[in-house]
C-alpha positions as CSV (number, residue, x, y, z in Angstrom):
1,M,56.6,71.9,82.9
2,T,59.4,74.0,84.5
3,N,61.7,76.2,82.5
4,N,65.2,75.9,83.9
5,N,66.7,78.5,81.5
6,N,65.7,81.4,83.7
7,V,68.5,83.4,85.5
8,Y,67.7,85.4,88.6
9,I,70.2,87.8,90.1
10,L,69.4,89.6,93.3
11,G,71.3,92.9,93.8
12,G,70.7,95.9,95.8
13,Y,71.9,99.2,97.2
14,Q,71.1,101.0,100.4
15,T,71.1,104.8,100.7
16,D,72.7,106.5,103.7
17,F,70.2,106.6,106.6
18,A,72.0,109.6,108.1
19,R,71.4,111.8,105.1
20,N,68.8,114.5,105.4
21,W,67.4,114.6,101.9
22,A,65.1,117.5,102.7
23,R,68.1,119.7,103.6
24,E,69.6,118.8,100.3
25,Y,66.3,119.9,98.6
26,K,65.9,116.5,97.1
27,H,62.6,114.6,96.7
28,I,62.0,110.8,96.9
29,S,62.8,110.6,93.2
30,A,66.4,111.5,93.9
31,M,66.6,108.8,96.5
32,M,65.1,106.3,94.1
33,R,67.6,107.3,91.4
34,E,70.5,106.9,93.7
35,A,69.4,103.5,94.9
36,F,68.9,102.3,91.3
37,E,72.2,103.7,90.0
38,G,74.0,102.2,93.0
39,G,72.5,98.8,92.4
40,I,73.5,99.0,88.7
41,Y,77.0,100.1,89.6
42,F,77.7,97.4,92.2
43,T,76.1,94.5,90.3
44,K,77.7,95.4,87.0
45,I,74.4,94.7,85.1
46,E,73.4,96.7,82.0
47,P,70.1,98.5,82.5
48,A,68.8,97.0,79.3
49,D,69.2,93.5,80.8
50,I,66.8,94.3,83.7
51,D,63.3,93.0,83.2
52,A,61.9,94.0,86.6
53,A,62.8,96.0,89.7
54,F,61.1,96.0,93.1
55,V,61.2,98.6,95.8
56,A,60.5,97.9,99.4
57,N,60.6,99.6,102.8
58,F,60.1,97.3,105.7
59,A,59.2,100.1,108.2
60,G,57.8,103.0,106.2
61,E,54.6,103.1,108.2
62,L,56.5,103.8,111.4
63,Y,57.9,107.0,110.0
64,S,54.9,108.5,108.2
65,T,52.3,110.8,109.7
């Protein structure tokens, strides 16, 4: 039986690739926070209404040592 009452909204935000977070003395948590807050701002969704969030990086292994 399929539940047709589910609502799925895909929204996202992309941080600036040109920024040097290390020069700003910021860690990955600052980048994650900015991405989350940007997504909330642009989608106009209340944080309490979010059941799940997913983080992805399609090319991370290319830039890690």
